C-alpha positions as CSV (number, residue, x, y, z in Angstrom):
1,M,0.0,0.0,0.0
2,K,3.0,2.3,0.2
3,D,2.7,3.0,-3.5
4,T,-1.1,3.7,-3.3
5,L,-2.8,7.0,-2.7
6,G,-6.3,7.1,-1.4
7,V,-8.8,9.7,-2.7
8,L,-11.9,9.9,-0.5
9,L,-14.8,11.7,-2.1
10,A,-16.6,13.7,0.6
11,G,-18.0,16.6,-1.4
12,G,-21.6,15.6,-2.2
13,A,-24.4,17.8,-1.2
14,G,-26.4,15.0,0.4
15,E,-29.9,16.1,-0.6
16,R,-31.4,12.7,0.2
17,L,-30.2,13.0,3.8
18,Y,-31.9,16.4,4.2
19,P,-32.5,17.9,6.8
20,L,-29.6,16.3,8.5
21,T,-27.3,17.7,5.7
22,R,-28.8,21.2,5.8
23,D,-26.0,22.5,8.0
24,R,-23.3,19.8,7.6
25,A,-21.6,17.6,4.9
26,K,-23.0,14.1,4.6
27,P,-19.8,12.3,5.7
28,A,-19.9,14.4,8.9
29,V,-23.4,13.1,10.0
30,T,-23.3,11.2,13.3
31,F,-23.3,7.4,13.1
32,G,-23.5,4.9,16.0
33,G,-23.5,7.5,18.7
34,I,-19.8,8.6,18.8
35,Y,-18.8,8.2,15.2
36,R,-19.2,10.2,11.9
37,I,-20.0,8.4,8.7
38,I,-16.6,9.1,7.3
39,D,-14.9,7.4,10.2
40,I,-15.9,4.0,8.8
41,T,-14.0,4.5,5.5
42,L,-11.1,6.1,7.2
43,S,-10.8,3.2,9.6
44,N,-10.8,0.8,6.7
45,C,-7.9,2.8,5.3
46,L,-5.9,2.5,8.5
47,N,-6.8,-1.1,9.0
48,S,-5.7,-1.8,5.4
49,D,-2.3,-0.1,6.1
50,L,-3.1,2.8,3.7
51,R,-1.2,5.8,5.0
52,R,-1.8,8.4,2.3
53,V,-5.3,9.7,2.0
54,Y,-6.7,12.9,0.4
55,I,-10.2,13.9,1.4
56,L,-12.0,16.0,-1.2
57,T,-14.6,18.2,0.4
58,Q,-17.0,20.8,-1.0
59,Y,-20.4,21.6,0.6
60,K,-20.9,22.7,4.2
61,A,-17.6,21.2,5.2
62,L,-16.8,23.2,8.4
63,S,-17.6,20.5,11.0
64,L,-16.2,17.8,8.7
65,N,-12.9,19.7,8.4
66,R,-12.8,20.2,12.1
67,H,-13.5,16.6,12.8
68,I,-10.6,15.5,10.5
69,R,-8.2,18.0,12.0
70,E,-9.0,17.0,15.6
71,G,-9.5,13.3,15.2
72,W,-7.4,12.1,12.3
73,N,-4.3,14.2,12.5
74,I,-2.5,11.1,13.6
75,L,0.0,10.4,10.8
76,A,3.4,12.0,10.2
77,R,4.0,14.0,7.0
78,E,7.7,13.9,7.5
79,V,7.6,10.1,6.8
80,G,5.2,10.5,3.9
81,E,2.0,9.6,5.7
82,F,-1.0,11.9,5.9
83,I,-4.8,12.2,6.0
84,E,-5.4,15.6,4.5
85,V,-8.4,17.6,3.5
86,L,-8.3,19.2,0.0
87,P,-11.0,21.9,-0.3
88,P,-12.1,23.0,-3.8
89,M,-9.4,25.2,-5.2
90,R,-10.7,25.6,-8.8
91,R,-7.2,25.2,-9.9
92,V,-7.9,23.7,-13.3
93,S,-11.6,24.8,-13.7
94,D,-13.8,27.7,-13.1
95,N,-16.6,25.4,-11.8
96,W,-17.3,23.6,-8.6
97,Y,-17.1,19.8,-8.8
98,Q,-19.4,18.6,-11.6
99,G,-19.2,14.9,-10.7
100,T,-17.0,12.3,-9.1
101,A,-14.5,12.2,-11.9
102,D,-14.4,16.0,-12.1
103,A,-13.6,16.2,-8.4
104,V,-10.6,14.0,-8.9
105,Y,-9.6,15.8,-12.0
106,Q,-9.6,19.2,-10.3
107,N,-7.1,17.8,-7.8
108,I,-4.9,16.2,-10.4
109,Y,-1.8,18.2,-9.5
110,S,-2.0,17.2,-5.8
111,I,-2.4,13.6,-6.8
112,G,0.4,13.8,-9.3
113,S,2.7,15.4,-6.8
114,E,2.6,12.2,-4.6
115,Q,3.7,10.1,-7.6
116,P,1.6,7.1,-6.6
117,K,1.6,3.9,-8.7
118,H,-2.1,3.3,-7.8
119,V,-5.0,5.5,-6.9
120,L,-7.8,4.2,-4.7
121,I,-11.0,6.1,-5.2
122,L,-13.4,5.8,-2.2
123,S,-16.7,7.2,-1.0
124,G,-17.3,8.9,2.3
125,D,-20.9,7.7,2.8
126,H,-20.8,3.9,3.0
127,I,-20.9,1.6,6.0
128,Y,-18.8,-1.5,5.6
129,K,-15.5,-3.2,6.5
130,M,-13.0,-3.9,3.7
131,D,-9.3,-4.7,3.5
132,Y,-8.2,-2.6,0.5
133,G,-4.9,-4.5,0.5
134,K,-6.6,-7.7,-0.6
135,M,-8.2,-5.7,-3.5
136,L,-4.9,-4.2,-4.5
137,K,-3.3,-7.7,-4.5
138,Q,-5.8,-9.0,-6.9
139,H,-5.4,-5.8,-9.0
140,Q,-1.7,-6.5,-9.3
141,D,-2.0,-10.3,-9.8
142,S,-4.5,-9.8,-12.7
143,A,-2.3,-7.0,-14.3
144,A,-5.4,-4.8,-14.4
145,D,-5.5,-1.2,-15.3
146,I,-8.7,-0.6,-13.3
147,T,-10.3,-2.8,-10.6
148,L,-13.9,-2.2,-9.3
149,A,-15.1,-3.6,-6.0
150,T,-18.4,-5.4,-6.6
151,I,-21.0,-6.9,-4.3
152,Q,-23.6,-9.6,-5.2
153,I,-27.1,-8.1,-5.2
154,D,-30.6,-9.3,-5.9
155,P,-31.7,-8.5,-9.5
156,A,-34.7,-6.6,-8.0
157,K,-32.4,-4.0,-6.5
158,T,-30.4,-3.1,-9.6
159,Y,-32.2,0.2,-9.9
160,Q,-30.1,1.3,-6.9
161,F,-26.7,0.3,-8.3
162,G,-24.5,0.5,-11.3
163,V,-24.2,-3.1,-12.4
164,V,-21.4,-4.8,-14.4
165,D,-21.1,-7.6,-16.9
166,V,-18.4,-9.9,-15.6
167,D,-16.9,-12.9,-17.3
168,K,-15.7,-16.1,-15.6
169,D,-12.2,-14.7,-15.3
170,G,-13.4,-11.6,-13.5
171,R,-12.9,-9.2,-16.4
172,I,-15.6,-6.6,-16.9
173,N,-17.1,-6.4,-20.4
174,G,-19.9,-3.8,-19.9
175,F,-21.8,-1.5,-17.6
176,E,-25.4,-0.6,-16.9
177,E,-26.2,2.4,-14.7
178,K,-29.0,1.7,-12.3
179,P,-31.2,-0.3,-14.7
180,K,-34.8,-1.1,-13.6
181,L,-34.4,-4.5,-15.3
182,T,-31.3,-6.4,-16.4
183,Q,-30.4,-9.7,-18.0
184,L,-26.9,-9.6,-16.5
185,R,-26.0,-12.3,-13.9
186,S,-22.9,-12.8,-11.9
187,P,-20.6,-15.7,-12.8
188,L,-20.2,-16.4,-9.1
189,N,-24.0,-16.8,-8.5
190,P,-26.5,-17.1,-11.4
191,E,-29.2,-15.7,-9.1
192,K,-27.3,-12.5,-8.4
193,V,-26.0,-9.5,-10.2
194,A,-22.6,-7.8,-9.6
195,G,-23.2,-4.3,-8.4
196,S,-20.6,-1.6,-8.1
197,M,-19.6,-0.5,-4.6
198,G,-18.1,2.8,-5.8
199,V,-14.6,1.7,-4.8
200,Y,-12.0,1.8,-7.6
201,I,-8.3,1.1,-8.0
202,F,-6.6,2.8,-11.0
203,N,-3.1,2.6,-12.2
204,A,-2.0,6.2,-11.9
205,D,-0.6,6.2,-15.4
206,V,-4.0,5.2,-16.7
207,L,-6.1,7.5,-14.5
208,I,-4.5,10.8,-15.3
209,P,-4.8,10.7,-19.1
210,V,-8.4,9.4,-18.8
211,L,-9.4,12.2,-16.6
212,L,-7.8,14.8,-18.9
213,K,-9.7,13.4,-21.9
214,D,-13.0,13.3,-20.0
215,A,-12.5,16.9,-18.9
216,E,-12.4,18.0,-22.5
217,N,-15.7,16.2,-23.3
218,T,-18.4,18.8,-23.0
219,Q,-21.1,16.1,-23.3
220,S,-19.8,14.2,-20.3
221,S,-21.3,14.4,-16.8
222,H,-17.8,13.7,-15.5
223,D,-18.9,10.8,-13.4
224,F,-16.9,7.6,-12.9
225,G,-19.8,5.2,-13.1
226,K,-21.7,6.9,-15.9
227,D,-18.9,8.2,-18.2
228,I,-15.4,7.1,-17.3
229,L,-15.6,3.4,-16.7
230,P,-18.1,2.3,-19.5
231,K,-15.7,3.9,-22.1
232,M,-12.7,2.1,-20.7
233,V,-13.8,-1.5,-21.2
234,D,-12.7,-1.9,-24.8
235,D,-9.3,-0.2,-24.4
236,Y,-8.2,-1.2,-20.9
237,R,-8.0,-4.2,-18.6
238,V,-11.0,-3.6,-16.3
239,Y,-11.6,-6.2,-13.6
240,A,-14.1,-6.9,-10.7
241,Y,-13.1,-7.6,-7.2
242,D,-15.8,-9.5,-5.3
243,F,-16.3,-7.9,-1.9
244,V,-14.6,-9.8,1.0
245,D,-16.3,-8.6,4.2
246,E,-14.2,-8.1,7.3
247,N,-17.3,-7.8,9.4
248,K,-17.2,-11.5,10.1
249,K,-21.0,-12.1,9.9
250,E,-23.0,-14.7,8.0
251,A,-24.4,-12.0,5.6
252,L,-22.2,-9.5,3.8
253,Y,-22.6,-6.0,5.2
254,W,-22.4,-3.0,2.9
255,R,-24.8,0.0,3.2
256,D,-25.0,3.2,1.2
257,V,-26.5,5.6,3.8
258,G,-27.4,8.2,1.3
259,T,-31.1,8.3,2.3
260,L,-32.7,8.9,5.6
261,E,-34.3,5.4,5.6
262,A,-30.9,3.8,4.8
263,Y,-29.2,5.9,7.5
264,Y,-31.8,5.0,10.1
265,D,-31.7,1.3,9.3
266,A,-27.9,1.2,9.5
267,N,-28.0,2.7,13.0
268,M,-30.7,0.2,14.0
269,D,-28.4,-2.6,12.7
270,I,-25.9,-1.9,15.5
271,V,-28.3,-1.9,18.6
272,S,-29.5,-5.5,18.4
273,V,-28.2,-8.2,20.8
274,S,-26.1,-9.6,18.1
275,P,-25.4,-6.5,16.0
276,I,-25.4,-7.0,12.2
277,F,-22.6,-4.4,11.9
278,N,-20.1,-5.1,14.7
279,L,-18.4,-2.1,16.3
280,Y,-16.7,-4.3,19.0
281,D,-14.3,-6.3,16.8
282,E,-10.8,-5.7,18.3
283,Q,-9.3,-7.1,15.1
284,W,-10.9,-4.3,13.0
285,P,-11.2,-1.3,15.2
286,I,-13.4,1.7,14.2
287,R,-11.7,4.9,15.5
288,T,-12.9,8.5,15.8
289,H,-12.4,11.7,17.7
290,Q,-14.2,11.9,21.0
291,R,-14.5,14.9,23.4
292,Q,-14.1,14.3,27.1
293,Y,-17.4,13.6,28.9
294,P,-18.2,11.9,32.2
295,P,-19.4,8.3,32.1
296,A,-23.1,7.6,31.3
297,K,-25.4,7.6,34.3
298,F,-28.8,5.9,35.0
299,V,-30.7,7.2,38.0
300,F,-33.9,6.6,39.9
301,A,-35.2,3.1,40.8
302,E,-38.8,4.0,41.7
303,T,-41.8,2.2,40.4
304,G,-42.7,3.9,37.1
305,R,-39.6,6.0,37.3
306,T,-36.6,3.9,36.6
307,G,-33.7,5.0,34.4
308,T,-33.1,2.1,32.0
309,A,-31.7,1.6,28.5
310,L,-32.3,-1.8,26.7
311,D,-30.9,-2.9,23.4
312,S,-29.4,0.5,23.0
313,I,-26.1,2.3,22.6
314,V,-25.5,5.0,25.3
315,S,-22.5,7.3,24.8
316,N,-20.5,9.1,27.4
317,G,-22.1,12.1,29.1
318,C,-25.6,10.7,28.9
319,I,-28.0,10.8,31.8
320,V,-31.1,8.6,31.7
321,S,-32.9,10.1,34.6
322,G,-36.0,8.1,35.4
323,G,-36.9,7.5,31.7
324,T,-36.9,4.4,29.5
325,V,-34.8,3.9,26.4
326,K,-35.3,1.0,24.0
327,N,-33.7,0.1,20.7
328,S,-32.1,3.5,20.4
329,V,-28.8,5.2,19.8
330,L,-27.8,8.1,22.2
331,S,-24.9,10.3,21.2
332,P,-22.8,12.0,23.8
333,D,-24.3,14.4,26.3
334,V,-28.0,13.4,26.0
335,R,-30.4,13.9,28.8
336,I,-33.6,11.7,29.2
337,N,-35.8,13.0,31.9
338,S,-38.3,11.2,34.1
339,Y,-41.3,9.3,32.8
340,C,-40.0,9.5,29.2
341,E,-40.2,6.7,26.7
342,V,-37.7,6.7,23.8
343,D,-38.0,3.8,21.4
344,Q,-36.3,3.0,18.0
345,S,-34.8,6.5,17.8
346,I,-31.4,8.2,17.1
347,L,-30.5,11.1,19.3
348,F,-27.6,13.3,18.4
349,S,-25.3,15.2,20.8
350,H,-26.6,17.7,23.4
351,V,-30.3,16.6,23.1
352,S,-32.6,17.0,26.1
353,I,-35.9,15.2,26.3
354,G,-38.3,16.7,28.8
355,R,-40.5,14.8,31.3
356,H,-43.4,12.7,30.1
357,C,-42.2,12.7,26.4
358,R,-43.0,9.8,24.1
359,I,-40.6,9.5,21.2
360,R,-40.7,6.7,18.6
361,R,-39.0,6.1,15.3
362,A,-37.4,9.5,15.3
363,I,-34.0,11.2,14.5
364,I,-33.4,14.1,16.9
365,D,-30.7,16.5,15.7
366,R,-28.1,18.0,17.9
367,D,-29.0,20.7,20.5
368,V,-32.7,20.0,20.3
369,H,-34.6,20.5,23.6
370,L,-38.0,18.9,23.6
371,P,-40.4,20.4,26.1
372,E,-42.3,18.3,28.7
373,G,-45.1,16.2,27.3
374,T,-43.9,16.2,23.6
375,T,-45.1,13.2,21.6
376,I,-43.4,12.2,18.4
377,G,-44.0,9.2,16.2
378,Y,-47.5,8.3,17.3
379,D,-49.5,10.7,15.1
380,G,-48.1,11.1,11.6
381,E,-50.4,14.0,10.6
382,A,-49.5,16.0,13.7
383,D,-45.8,15.3,13.2
384,R,-45.9,16.5,9.6
385,E,-47.3,19.8,10.8
386,R,-44.2,20.4,13.0
387,Y,-41.4,18.3,11.7
388,F,-39.9,16.6,8.7
389,V,-41.4,13.1,8.2
390,T,-40.2,10.6,5.6
391,E,-42.5,8.4,3.5
392,S,-41.8,5.4,5.8
393,G,-42.7,7.5,8.9
394,I,-39.4,8.4,10.3
395,T,-39.6,11.8,12.0
396,V,-36.6,14.1,11.8
397,V,-36.5,16.9,14.4
398,T,-34.0,19.7,13.9
399,R,-33.4,22.8,16.0
400,D,-35.7,25.1,14.1
401,Y,-38.5,22.6,14.1
402,S,-38.4,22.0,17.8
403,L,-40.5,23.7,20.4
404,F,-38.9,25.6,23.2
405,E,-40.3,26.4,26.6
406,N,-37.4,28.6,27.6
407,P,-35.3,31.0,25.6
408,V,-32.6,29.3,23.5
409,T,-29.2,29.4,25.2
410,T,-27.4,27.0,22.9
411,D,-24.7,28.6,20.8
412,Y,-25.7,27.5,17.3
413,F,-22.1,28.2,16.0
414,T,-20.3,25.8,18.3
415,S,-18.5,22.9,16.8
416,E,-20.3,19.6,16.4
C-alpha cells in the first residue's frame, strides 16, 4: 500500500439526507453515537495499512474539516504519511465539482505530486469493512488497469446500483447504470448481479490521461460510473473484485447511507443483541475523535420512574434520569428526563428530552430540547405539521423545528 494514494470523495451535497445535511456535509453526520459516517471508511484505510489519503470536500464542510483535524491528525507528514483535506481550489476549472471524476480531475496536481503507482477512489458515505490491501493484491495479480469492487445483489435491486457484466475470469465487459431490469447475472452466483460499490483502483498512469480526456468532453457528466468506466472497457483491462467482508458475519454487510431510511436502518443494525454491523471487533477497530465527557449515568429506581436503556447504545455524558430507552442510539451528552419513553430512535449530541415525552422512530438532531409532554412518532399527521417526516414514517427533528419552553441558550455556532 506504500505506492497507493487514497482519494476519498466527501463533497456531495447529500440532498437525500436532508434535513440532516442542511448544515453539515453528509460524511460528517453522526453514526452509531460517537462516530461520523466518514470514520468507517477512514478506519478501513488505517486497517488496510493505507497511509496516504486525500479527502475531497465541498459543501458545508466546516464540521467535517474540524473533525478530521481534531480526530485524524495522527500520521506523520515527515515520513510521507497523511490524512489531508483538500477543499475545492478551482485550480484547473472555473466550476465547482461537476461529478465524481471531475472532483478527482480538479485535484490532479495534488495527486500527481505524490507520484503514486495506484490511486484508490473511495466514497465517504458507505458503512462496511473492507481490506483494500486484498483488493490491491488481486489488481496487481491480474495485471489490471482498473479494478472495481463489486457486491452480489438481488436483481430486483439493480435500480439502486451501477451493475457490471463480468466474465468467468473476473474481467468486466460492460456497464449498466441503475437499470430497472437487467439480463446480467454474476458468474459467481447465477441468481445475483454484480453491483458496483463505488470503490475503484486505478493505475495512476491510466487514471490521469483518462481524466484529462474526460475533462475535454463537453457532453460528459464527469462521473466515474456513468462516463469514465463504461468507455474504458474496450481499451483497458478492467476487472471486478468481489467484496470480501471483514465484518465476520454470515451475511455480507455494505450499506449506502445516502437516504434517511438507509441511514436510520444502518443505525438500528448496531443496537441488536447480536449487531449486524459489529463495532466491537478488536481485530478491525473503528476509530474516531471523542471529546471528554463523564461516564453515562442511569438514575432513579422508583416504580414507574426507573432509568433504563435496553438494546441501545448509550454514549459518554448521557444521563437517563427516570426514563426508559429501548432500541435506540444516544450520542454524547444526551439527557432523558423522568417518565420519558424513547424507542427505536437516534438522538444526536446535546439533546434534552423533557419529562413525560414519548418518542418513537425519530431522529433528533443535535442541540434540540423537547419540552415536557412532547409526543413524536404516534400521530403522523400531527408530526408532519411540525417536523420533517419521511415516507416510511421516520420523524426528523431539527433545531428550528423543535418547540422551546425557555429562551434558547445554545450557541448555534459551536462545533459539532
